Every structure is written in C-alpha cells, then in structure tokens.
N, C-alpha and C positions, 0 to 999 in steps of 0.2 A: 484681731489685734488687741493687745492689752495695754493699759495705761497704769503706771505706778506712780504713787505719791510718796514723798519722803518727809518725815517729820522728825523733830528732835525732842527727846524727853530726858529727864534726869531721874535717877533712882538711887536709893541708898539701902545699906544693910549693915547690921552690927557684926555679921559673920565674915563676909568676903566680897570681893568684886564679882565673882561668879554668881553669888546669891543675889547681889544687887541687880545684875543683868537679868537673871531668871525672874526676879520679882517685877522688874520693869516691863518685861515682855508679857508676863502673865496679866499684869494690871491693864496694860494697853489692849491686850486681846479681849478684855471684857467689853470694850466699846468699839474696837476696830476689827473689821473682818479682813481676811485674806492677807495677813502679815506674811511677807515673803522672806525678809531678812532683817537682821539687826547688826549694826556695826558699832563697836565700842570706840567712840571718838576720843574719849578722855577718861582718865581714872584719877581719883584723888582720895585723900583721907582727911578726917578731922582728928586732931590729937588733943588729949586732955591729960595733964599730969604725966607727960612722957609716954603715954600709951595710946594706941589707936582706938578711937571711940566709934568711928563710923567709916565705912567704905562707900565711896560715891562713884557713879559712872554717868557719863553723858552718852546716850545712845541715839543713833540715827536708825529709824525704822522705815522700811519700805513696805507698802501694801498696795494691792491691786484695787483700783477703783471699780465699783460695780457698773455694769452696763445699763 
C-alpha cells in the first residue's frame, strides 16, 4: 500500500506558465523524492508598464511517502 502526501508550492518565470511549472517541479524534485503528479491550481501574471513581467503558478504536488 502506498501513501501520498500533497503540498502546495508557488513558482514563477519570465517566459511562460509552462516554464514556471517546469521550474517549480524541478526545484521541488531536488528535495522531494517520488513526485507523482503536479496540478496547476492557479495562474497569474505581474504587469509592469502594460506588459507582462512575470508568469506565476500555484502547484499542488503529490509524492509518495517512503516506507
């Protein structure tokens, strides 16, 4: 039987929401083992002088707890 835990993280990118998602998962993978899924819960942007400055995502990551 496996047990999964879900955590919430926020990540940002100057390129895109996809890049913010990939960066968030990659950074979390450095300290979390067995990440199983990532769900993009929310997306937003920061705007400066009428242009998008930064893409932001809120992710829910699930990972299996070690036995």
